[in-house]
Structure formats: C-alpha cells, structure tokens
TINU-750111 format. One line per field, with one value per residue (C-alpha): residue number from 1; x, y negated, z negated; chain. Coordinates in nm, 4 decimals, padded with zeros to 6 digits, always signed. Each point is the difference from the previous one (the first is absolute). Example, Ala and Ser with C-alpha at 12.3 -4.5 7.8 and 13.67 -1.06 7.14 Angstrom:
REM residues 2
i <- 1:2 $
xx <- +01.2300:+00.1370 $
yy <- +00.4500:-00.3440 $
zz <- -00.7800:+00.0660 $
ch <- A:A $
This chain:
REM residues 384
i <- 1:2:3:4:5:6:7:8:9:10:11:12:13:14:15:16:17:18:19:20:21:22:23:24:25:26:27:28:29:30:31:32:33:34:35:36:37:38:39:40:41:42:43:44:45:46:47:48:49:50:51:52:53:54:55:56:57:58:59:60:61:62:63:64:65:66:67:68:69:70:71:72:73:74:75:76:77:78:79:80:81:82:83:84:85:86:87:88:89:90:91:92:93:94:95:96:97:98:99:100:101:102:103:104:105:106:107:108:109:110:111:112:113:114:115:116:117:118:119:120:121:122:123:124:125:126:127:128:129:130:131:132:133:134:135:136:137:138:139:140:141:142:143:144:145:146:147:148:149:150:151:152:153:154:155:156:157:158:159:160:161:162:163:164:165:166:167:168:169:170:171:172:173:174:175:176:177:178:179:180:181:182:183:184:185:186:187:188:189:190:191:192:193:194:195:196:197:198:199:200:201:202:203:204:205:206:207:208:209:210:211:212:213:214:215:216:217:218:219:220:221:222:223:224:225:226:227:228:229:230:231:232:233:234:235:236:237:238:239:240:241:242:243:244:245:246:247:248:249:250:251:252:253:254:255:256:257:258:259:260:261:262:263:264:265:266:267:268:269:270:271:272:273:274:275:276:277:278:279:280:281:282:283:284:285:286:287:288:289:290:291:292:293:294:295:296:297:298:299:300:301:302:303:304:305:306:307:308:309:310:311:312:313:314:315:316:317:318:319:320:321:322:323:324:325:326:327:328:329:330:331:332:333:334:335:336:337:338:339:340:341:342:343:344:345:346:347:348:349:350:351:352:353:354:355:356:357:358:359:360:361:362:363:364:365:366:367:368:369:370:371:372:373:374:375:376:377:378:379:380:381:382:383:384 $
xx <- +13.5804:+00.1035:-00.1621:+00.0324:-00.1473:-00.2314:-00.1732:-00.1109:+00.0830:+00.1613:-00.0649:+00.3317:-00.0485:-00.3649:+00.0226:+00.0736:-00.2390:-00.0154:+00.0708:-00.2934:-00.2159:+00.1123:-00.0595:-00.3432:-00.0851:+00.1149:-00.2048:-00.3222:+00.0117:+00.1715:-00.0129:+00.2567:+00.1013:-00.2321:+00.0756:+00.2907:+00.2198:+00.1675:+00.1895:+00.0874:+00.3649:+00.1994:+00.2480:-00.2418:-00.2266:-00.1792:-00.0642:-00.0956:-00.2669:-00.1394:-00.0346:-00.1539:-00.2621:-00.0625:-00.0628:-00.2298:+00.2199:-00.0716:+00.1854:+00.1629:+00.1597:+00.3853:+00.2463:+00.3544:+00.2698:+00.3059:+00.2076:+00.1334:+00.3288:+00.0547:+00.0935:-00.0746:-00.3315:-00.0642:+00.1020:-00.2371:-00.2845:+00.0760:+00.0007:-00.3483:-00.1762:-00.0825:+00.0098:+00.0838:-00.1600:+00.2153:-00.1217:+00.3184:+00.1449:+00.1944:+00.1046:+00.3690:+00.0270:-00.1862:-00.0755:+00.3162:+00.0522:-00.3526:+00.0377:+00.3402:-00.1467:-00.3069:+00.2202:+00.2047:-00.2847:-00.2382:-00.2547:-00.2102:+00.0388:-00.2328:+00.0480:-00.1252:+00.3417:-00.0015:+00.3715:+00.1706:+00.3612:-00.0650:-00.2043:+00.2817:+00.2270:-00.2300:-00.0062:+00.3768:+00.0525:-00.2715:-00.1668:+00.2218:-00.0581:-00.3582:-00.0242:+00.2135:-00.2235:-00.3248:-00.0720:-00.1993:+00.0854:-00.2643:+00.0592:-00.2535:-00.3161:-00.2018:-00.1260:+00.3466:-00.0180:-00.2615:-00.2879:+00.2614:+00.1814:-00.3196:-00.1744:+00.2557:-00.0355:-00.3890:+00.0413:+00.2320:-00.2473:-00.2749:+00.1999:+00.0790:-00.3837:-00.1215:+00.2988:+00.1531:+00.3243:+00.1838:+00.0762:+00.3366:-00.1216:-00.2096:-00.0971:-00.0912:-00.2003:-00.1395:-00.3483:-00.1059:+00.1655:-00.0542:+00.2198:+00.2445:+00.3689:+00.1377:+00.3074:+00.1430:-00.0284:+00.1743:+00.2726:+00.0681:+00.0308:+00.2370:+00.2207:+00.0178:+00.1095:+00.2572:+00.1381:+00.0266:+00.2031:+00.2233:+00.0430:-00.0681:+00.0249:-00.3430:-00.1442:+00.0416:-00.2359:-00.2516:-00.0004:-00.0139:-00.3372:+00.2275:+00.1583:-00.1378:+00.0532:+00.3822:+00.1499:-00.2948:-00.0354:-00.3204:-00.0511:-00.0294:-00.3117:-00.2203:+00.1495:-00.3357:+00.1605:-00.2176:-00.3517:-00.1094:-00.3126:-00.0787:-00.2253:-00.1619:-00.1026:+00.0837:+00.2395:+00.2299:+00.2635:+00.2837:-00.1089:+00.2323:-00.0032:+00.0862:+00.3817:-00.0670:-00.3088:+00.1588:+00.2968:-00.2218:-00.1995:+00.3278:+00.1228:-00.3376:+00.0486:+00.3483:-00.0896:-00.2838:+00.2321:-00.0836:-00.3556:-00.0580:+00.3094:+00.3564:-00.0972:-00.2803:-00.0728:-00.1900:-00.0428:-00.2350:-00.1722:-00.2765:-00.2932:-00.0829:+00.3260:+00.2363:-00.3188:-00.0479:+00.3421:-00.0237:+00.2345:+00.2566:+00.3267:+00.1544:-00.1077:+00.1335:-00.2398:-00.3134:-00.1857:+00.1924:+00.2463:-00.0172:-00.2041:+00.1869:+00.0449:-00.3208:-00.2137:-00.2376:-00.3525:-00.3003:-00.2519:-00.2440:+00.2740:+00.0824:-00.3558:-00.0929:+00.3256:+00.0132:+00.2043:-00.0825:+00.2617:-00.0557:+00.2379:+00.0029:+00.1643:+00.1191:+00.0715:+00.2693:-00.2865:-00.1775:-00.2692:-00.0692:-00.1475:-00.0926:-00.0250:-00.0417:+00.1123:-00.1843:+00.0231:-00.2651:+00.2284:+00.2813:+00.2789:+00.2951:-00.1347:-00.3637:+00.0337:+00.3829:-00.0669:-00.2561:+00.2170:+00.3025:-00.1948:-00.1742:+00.3242:+00.1464:-00.2852:-00.0062:+00.3841:-00.0091:-00.2906:+00.2292:+00.2796:+00.0687:+00.1622:+00.3797:+00.2200:+00.1711:-00.0539:-00.3357:-00.2524:-00.3451:-00.1493:+00.2576:-00.0296:-00.3743:-00.1454:-00.3710:-00.0176:+00.0849:-00.2525:-00.2688:+00.0848:+00.0303:-00.3602:-00.1561:+00.1715:+00.1940:-00.2509:+00.1704:-00.1691:+00.1472:-00.2397:+00.0332:-00.1244:+00.0767 $
yy <- -11.3553:-00.3623:-00.0251:-00.3753:-00.0916:-00.3060:+00.1826:+00.3505:-00.0694:-00.2631:-00.0066:-00.0830:-00.1340:-00.0940:-00.2840:+00.2548:+00.2144:+00.2988:-00.1674:-00.2018:+00.2803:+00.1646:-00.3238:-00.0349:+00.3573:-00.0522:-00.3635:+00.1643:+00.3083:-00.1148:-00.3771:-00.1716:+00.0403:+00.3031:+00.3797:-00.0459:-00.3237:-00.0838:-00.2614:-00.0983:-00.0678:-00.1336:-00.2317:-00.3111:-00.1169:-00.2082:+00.2941:+00.2324:-00.2638:-00.0307:+00.3779:+00.0297:-00.2593:+00.1642:+00.3385:-00.1222:+00.0843:-00.2029:-00.3283:+00.1256:+00.2839:-00.0055:-00.0906:+00.1008:-00.1488:+00.2263:+00.0494:+00.3378:-00.1368:-00.1645:+00.2809:-00.2085:-00.0878:+00.3715:+00.0870:-00.2336:+00.1268:+00.3461:-00.0621:-00.1472:+00.3047:+00.3644:+00.0669:-00.1968:+00.0702:-00.1008:-00.0563:-00.1908:+00.2036:+00.1189:+00.1386:+00.0933:-00.3789:-00.1511:+00.2869:+00.1029:-00.2890:+00.0657:+00.3671:-00.0293:-00.2638:+00.2290:+00.3148:-00.1966:-00.1722:+00.2900:-00.1582:+00.2185:-00.0904:+00.1278:-00.0881:+00.1089:+00.1163:+00.2284:-00.0600:+00.3404:-00.1391:-00.2547:+00.2475:+00.2485:-00.2795:-00.1089:+00.3662:+00.0190:-00.3198:-00.0700:+00.3367:+00.0383:-00.3515:+00.0172:+00.3181:-00.1564:-00.3148:+00.1623:-00.1833:+00.1995:-00.0930:+00.0942:-00.0222:+00.0450:-00.0894:-00.0637:+00.1854:+00.1460:+00.2190:+00.0026:+00.1687:+00.2609:+00.0612:+00.0223:+00.1897:+00.2814:+00.0061:+00.0057:+00.2820:+00.2014:-00.0710:+00.1374:+00.2980:+00.0824:-00.0245:+00.2026:+00.2369:+00.0437:-00.1829:-00.2734:+00.0699:-00.0062:-00.1691:-00.3346:-00.1720:-00.3641:-00.0870:-00.3614:+00.0655:-00.3696:-00.3487:-00.3613:-00.2760:-00.2722:-00.0730:-00.2967:-00.2029:+00.1414:+00.3649:-00.1099:-00.1760:+00.3057:+00.2155:-00.2536:-00.0133:+00.3725:+00.0474:-00.2863:+00.1773:+00.3206:-00.1570:-00.1618:+00.3192:+00.3094:+00.2244:-00.1298:+00.1984:+00.3212:-00.1284:-00.1160:+00.3334:+00.2286:+00.0863:+00.0326:-00.3327:-00.1086:+00.3245:-00.0314:+00.3347:+00.1903:+00.1382:+00.2065:+00.2141:-00.1253:-00.1898:-00.0383:-00.2925:-00.1335:-00.1910:+00.1274:+00.0967:+00.3418:+00.2240:+00.0400:+00.3088:-00.1668:-00.3241:+00.0105:-00.2381:-00.2284:-00.2425:-00.1929:-00.2441:-00.2921:-00.0060:+00.3622:-00.1086:-00.1640:+00.1742:+00.3698:-00.1392:-00.1321:+00.3167:+00.1986:-00.2402:+00.0395:+00.3766:-00.0293:-00.2642:+00.2326:+00.3016:+00.1653:+00.1020:+00.0585:+00.2342:-00.0733:+00.1406:-00.2138:-00.1204:-00.3171:-00.1947:-00.2760:-00.0481:-00.1671:+00.1852:-00.0435:+00.0582:-00.2618:-00.2329:+00.0037:-00.1054:-00.2674:-00.2940:-00.1927:+00.1503:-00.2971:-00.3102:-00.2267:+00.1527:-00.1481:-00.2779:-00.3117:+00.1743:+00.1306:-00.2256:-00.2474:+00.0386:-00.1300:+00.1177:+00.2863:+00.1208:-00.2378:+00.0487:+00.1500:+00.2507:+00.0947:+00.0624:+00.2190:+00.2033:+00.3318:+00.3159:+00.3805:+00.2548:+00.3790:+00.2123:+00.3779:+00.2233:+00.3416:+00.2839:+00.2568:+00.2606:-00.2302:-00.1356:-00.3781:-00.2897:-00.3229:-00.3507:-00.3585:-00.3460:-00.2950:-00.3638:-00.2908:-00.2673:-00.0387:+00.2335:-00.2386:-00.3126:+00.0109:+00.3285:-00.0193:-00.3157:+00.1579:+00.3143:-00.2098:-00.1920:+00.2971:+00.2150:-00.2721:-00.0235:+00.3905:-00.0261:-00.2457:+00.2112:+00.3191:-00.0688:+00.3829:-00.0237:-00.0085:-00.2517:+00.0761:-00.0466:+00.1793:+00.0599:-00.1152:+00.3496:+00.1696:-00.2597:-00.0356:+00.3142:+00.0334:-00.3224:-00.1866:+00.1906:-00.0799:-00.3801:-00.0186:+00.1469:-00.2348:-00.3274:+00.0356:+00.1535:+00.3280:+00.3340:+00.3546:+00.2625:+00.3994:+00.0978:+00.3830 $
zz <- -10.8582:-00.1144:-00.3392:-00.0296:+00.3374:+00.0435:+00.2911:+00.0838:+00.3687:+00.2142:+00.3732:+00.1557:+00.3632:-00.0710:+00.2638:+00.2776:+00.2073:-00.2172:-00.3307:+00.0650:+00.0433:-00.3219:-00.1838:+00.1516:-00.1105:-00.3670:-00.0043:+00.1405:-00.2238:-00.3156:-00.0094:-00.2141:-00.3454:-00.0570:-00.0190:+00.2409:-00.0550:+00.3265:+00.1682:+00.3490:+00.0865:+00.2987:+00.1190:+00.0266:-00.2745:+00.2563:+00.2256:-00.2872:-00.1129:+00.3542:+00.0260:-00.3333:+00.0833:+00.3308:-00.1224:-00.2721:-00.2811:-00.3188:-00.0408:-00.3235:+00.1832:-00.1138:+00.2688:-00.0365:+00.2393:+00.0923:+00.2850:+00.1010:+00.0645:-00.3410:-00.2569:-00.3031:+00.1117:+00.0882:-00.3413:-00.1654:+00.2093:-00.1122:-00.3561:-00.0012:+00.1314:-00.0799:+00.3762:+00.2988:+00.3334:+00.2787:+00.3660:+00.0815:+00.2793:+00.1715:-00.3249:+00.1108:+00.0662:-00.2832:-00.2673:-00.1460:-00.2604:-00.1204:-00.0442:-00.1713:-00.2413:-00.0840:-00.0402:-00.2596:-00.1685:-00.0381:+00.2132:+00.2505:+00.3746:+00.2698:+00.3767:+00.3457:+00.1241:+00.2960:+00.0430:-00.0867:+00.0334:-00.2701:-00.2242:+00.0071:-00.1188:-00.2869:-00.1070:-00.0054:-00.1615:-00.2551:-00.0916:-00.2971:-00.1180:+00.0331:-00.2046:-00.2635:-00.0298:+00.0652:+00.3210:+00.2486:+00.3626:+00.2405:+00.3827:+00.2754:-00.1751:+00.3023:+00.3014:+00.0108:-00.1968:-00.2527:+00.2111:+00.1188:-00.3119:-00.1908:+00.2629:-00.0253:-00.3886:+00.0298:+00.2557:-00.2340:-00.2988:+00.2081:+00.1078:-00.3650:-00.0684:+00.3029:+00.0952:-00.3488:+00.0658:+00.2074:+00.3601:+00.1733:+00.3039:+00.0490:+00.3311:-00.0056:+00.3054:+00.0643:+00.1198:+00.0567:-00.0720:+00.0944:-00.1099:+00.1165:-00.0415:-00.2189:+00.0567:-00.3270:+00.1516:+00.3034:-00.1866:-00.2265:+00.3036:+00.1667:-00.3292:-00.0195:+00.3594:-00.0434:-00.3211:+00.1848:+00.2928:-00.2622:-00.1953:+00.2060:-00.3000:-00.1030:+00.2993:-00.2097:-00.2514:+00.2357:+00.1983:-00.3028:-00.1686:-00.3135:+00.0321:-00.3372:-00.1933:-00.0957:-00.0844:+00.1422:+00.3646:+00.0823:+00.2890:+00.3603:+00.0606:+00.3155:+00.2211:+00.0990:+00.2968:+00.2794:+00.0761:-00.0897:-00.0517:-00.3743:-00.0558:-00.2868:+00.1644:+00.3723:+00.2070:-00.2339:+00.0791:-00.1916:-00.2841:-00.0346:-00.3761:-00.0585:-00.0164:-00.3371:-00.1390:+00.0261:-00.1964:-00.2846:-00.0107:-00.0396:-00.2682:-00.1927:-00.0032:-00.1312:-00.2689:-00.1311:-00.0189:+00.3379:-00.0991:+00.3863:+00.0060:+00.1238:+00.3242:+00.0658:+00.3639:+00.0962:+00.3209:+00.1222:+00.3561:+00.1645:+00.1088:+00.3825:+00.1571:+00.1850:+00.0606:-00.3858:-00.0856:-00.2607:-00.0537:+00.2116:+00.0263:+00.1975:-00.1757:+00.2880:+00.2478:-00.1823:+00.1928:-00.0858:-00.1925:-00.3752:-00.2254:-00.2295:-00.3682:-00.1525:+00.2711:+00.0134:+00.0643:-00.0399:-00.2831:+00.2569:+00.1246:-00.3564:-00.0911:+00.2951:-00.0468:-00.1705:-00.0260:-00.0064:-00.0698:-00.0452:-00.1930:+00.0795:-00.2660:+00.1139:-00.2447:+00.0703:+00.0647:+00.2518:-00.2347:+00.0565:-00.1804:+00.1671:-00.1525:+00.1241:-00.1132:+00.1449:-00.0413:+00.0644:+00.1494:+00.2506:-00.1280:-00.0052:-00.1620:-00.1275:-00.1489:-00.0885:-00.2067:-00.2068:-00.0404:-00.1104:-00.2747:-00.1412:-00.0090:-00.2150:-00.2290:-00.0324:-00.0778:-00.2796:-00.1418:-00.0034:-00.2547:-00.0182:+00.3443:-00.0608:+00.1837:+00.3233:+00.3725:+00.0618:+00.2746:-00.1002:+00.0408:-00.2168:-00.2592:-00.0287:+00.1712:-00.0810:-00.1966:+00.3221:+00.2033:-00.2375:+00.0058:+00.3688:+00.0334:-00.2384:+00.0948:+00.3200:+00.2475:+00.0518:-00.0102:-00.0602:+00.1175:+00.0251:+00.3315:-00.0150 $
ch <- A:A:A:A:A:A:A:A:A:A:A:A:A:A:A:A:A:A:A:A:A:A:A:A:A:A:A:A:A:A:A:A:A:A:A:A:A:A:A:A:A:A:A:A:A:A:A:A:A:A:A:A:A:A:A:A:A:A:A:A:A:A:A:A:A:A:A:A:A:A:A:A:A:A:A:A:A:A:A:A:A:A:A:A:A:A:A:A:A:A:A:A:A:A:A:A:A:A:A:A:A:A:A:A:A:A:A:A:A:A:A:A:A:A:A:A:A:A:A:A:A:A:A:A:A:A:A:A:A:A:A:A:A:A:A:A:A:A:A:A:A:A:A:A:A:A:A:A:A:A:A:A:A:A:A:A:A:A:A:A:A:A:A:A:A:A:A:A:A:A:A:A:A:A:A:A:A:A:A:A:A:A:A:A:A:A:A:A:A:A:A:A:A:A:A:A:A:A:A:A:A:A:A:A:A:A:A:A:A:A:A:A:A:A:A:A:A:A:A:A:A:A:A:A:A:A:A:A:A:A:A:A:A:A:A:A:A:A:A:A:A:A:A:A:A:A:A:A:A:A:A:A:A:A:A:A:A:A:A:A:A:A:A:A:A:A:A:A:A:A:A:A:A:A:A:A:A:A:A:A:A:A:A:A:A:A:A:A:A:A:A:A:A:A:A:A:A:A:A:A:A:A:A:A:A:A:A:A:A:A:A:A:A:A:A:A:A:A:A:A:A:A:A:A:A:A:A:A:A:A:A:A:A:A:A:A:A:A:A:A:A:A:A:A:A:A:A:A:A:A:A:A:A:A:A:A:A:A:A:A:A:A:A:A:A:A:A:A:A:A:A:A:A:A:A:A:A:A:A:A:A:A:A:A $
C-alpha cells in the first residue's frame, strides 16, 4: 500500500451512475474524516460538488479533479490514496492509465471490470510491477464476480467441514434475480465486441474458461450454452454472466495454489430453463436501444431488486454440499456499489496481502465474506 497517502480511498468516477452509489454508501456508513478517510474524484469539480450535495455527503467531503486522459492528473490522484476505486468504464477505454500508475506507485486499485480481454492485458503488462511495488490490483469487485467467486470459496469451505475435503465439481445456479441494466454495462459490452472485431485473437480469451489463468489450462468445462435438465435443481438455461464469472473462479483457484484441485470443474446456469434465462445477449434489442452511460435503474428498482444463487459441491464419491449466496438489492448497482466499497476497505485493512493482480476472493477469502455480511447486505448460508 501507499504509506504516505492522504486518503484511504478515492472514488474515481464519483459523479457517474455507479460511482455516485459508491460515494453515497461511504457517506451514509462512514461519514467523512472518520474511520475511513475518503474523497470523491472526477473530471469536473462542479459536477462532483453537485453530486456530493445530492447524496447528502458532508460539505467538507474532499473533491479531487482528474481526467482519465491526462496521465499527470492520474498520477497525482494515485499518489494521494492507499486505494483507488474506479467506476470509470469501459475500462479498456479509460482504465489503462490508472492501473499502470497504481502498479508503479504501490497504490491499490479496485474496479468492476467484466472485460476479460482488458483484464488479460492488465495481468500480462502489470502483474510483475504490482508485485514489485506492493500494489494490489483487484478486478471484478461487484456482482461480477464476487458472489460467484466467494460462493465457490464458501462452498469449498463447507465441503472441507462436512465432507473432509474440497470437491472437484461445483455448480453455480442462479435461483432468483431482479435487477436492471445500466448504460455503463451496455457500453462495456459494446467496447468488448468492438475490440474483438478489431482483433479476432481476443475471442480465444473470451471463449476459454481459462482465459485469465496464463500458463494453466484445466480440464474441459461444461459449455452452458443451451437448456438442459440438471438432476440437482431441474431445468436450467444459459446465464449471460457465466462468460466472465467462470474465468474469475478459475483464476481464484490458480492464485490460491489450486486448493480446489487442478482438475476442478465449474459452471453457471439459471434455474428455470429457457424461460428463466437472465440477461440481454443483444443490447440493441432492448426497447429504445441500450441505456446511455450514466443511466440505470431507479432507486425504487434498486431497492426491490435482489439475487439468490445456490452452489452445489459434488465430491468424487457423489456426496454433496449445498450453500447459497443472497443479496438484498438489485445485483448490478445497489448491491454492486456496496460490494465495491466494502472490498476496498477490507483490502486496505489487509496489509498481509502481497502485491499483484488478484481476484477479490483469492486476496481476502473469509475476511471479505465477513465484511460483506456485516456491511453490504449479502448472506452466505449452508443449506445442506
């Protein structure tokens, strides 16, 4: 961590849709200048001040002006924080300067990236520098992929307690979900598709469950691309976010030294079959087209949203364990903003975690489970 930092956290992109929610969570739970010293950052001081007032943050909440396209401003921002939370996406367009600066300065960086092509690039280009400086770079600190990555970890811990050891097979099954799509998510999807069209070699990363485990290729994984009958839960259908979550689960296993085994098999699907399929695979088919950046679910939609995911661990001899991870707000924004903020706090309070490009679950494991249950509205429950 950056030992001379002025702030514990800087929320970069605080005037955007998701950044505003992160800042609102920090303001309500921690105030300003208390146990967590944090600041709001973005391109416009005027807009930051407006958002600060609208979310009810104290007038003395520090504001930092920085433009993602100005390397000097980005470096100055990074020097002032132990950790930078960035919601300025698509990250492949606006995140590279920030990650590079953090990796060099020893400042932690946390994002919501669900962009495997860019994440693979960050691992290749900045993992060594982050290890040298002590910077911890954590991608996918929201609904993709914390509930899934930690859900598998919790399932394996349960298997160790109940069955005597980890299991070689875990199924992730989305049992219930209600939430909207933001313009940022739509923009990230569009940027990824544009990048693949420009460089078709990126498709290999996108299609492989081991796209984020350089140097390691595990066994064949279930494709999860069509409806089927699961003997444990009944009809299941494809889950849009499996393409990123499965990569993060396998990277987590790699980073921890393969505690799930080198032959570990994992997949994700939605319960209910074709009619239960979650997510829009063609953003252009949405009524009125995809939402614009800065747009997203209303407060009422966020508050009535939820998610409920069951994980089934299957031992080699057929014995099983079953756990659930649930969230109390819409997954993509209400719940994600709390996950991102609390993961950052957990990280700065974990100086024993070495530098490098991490997944949140591999870096923080049970410490993050505890914090999310206490402060972010998540629950981790053993069902059988």
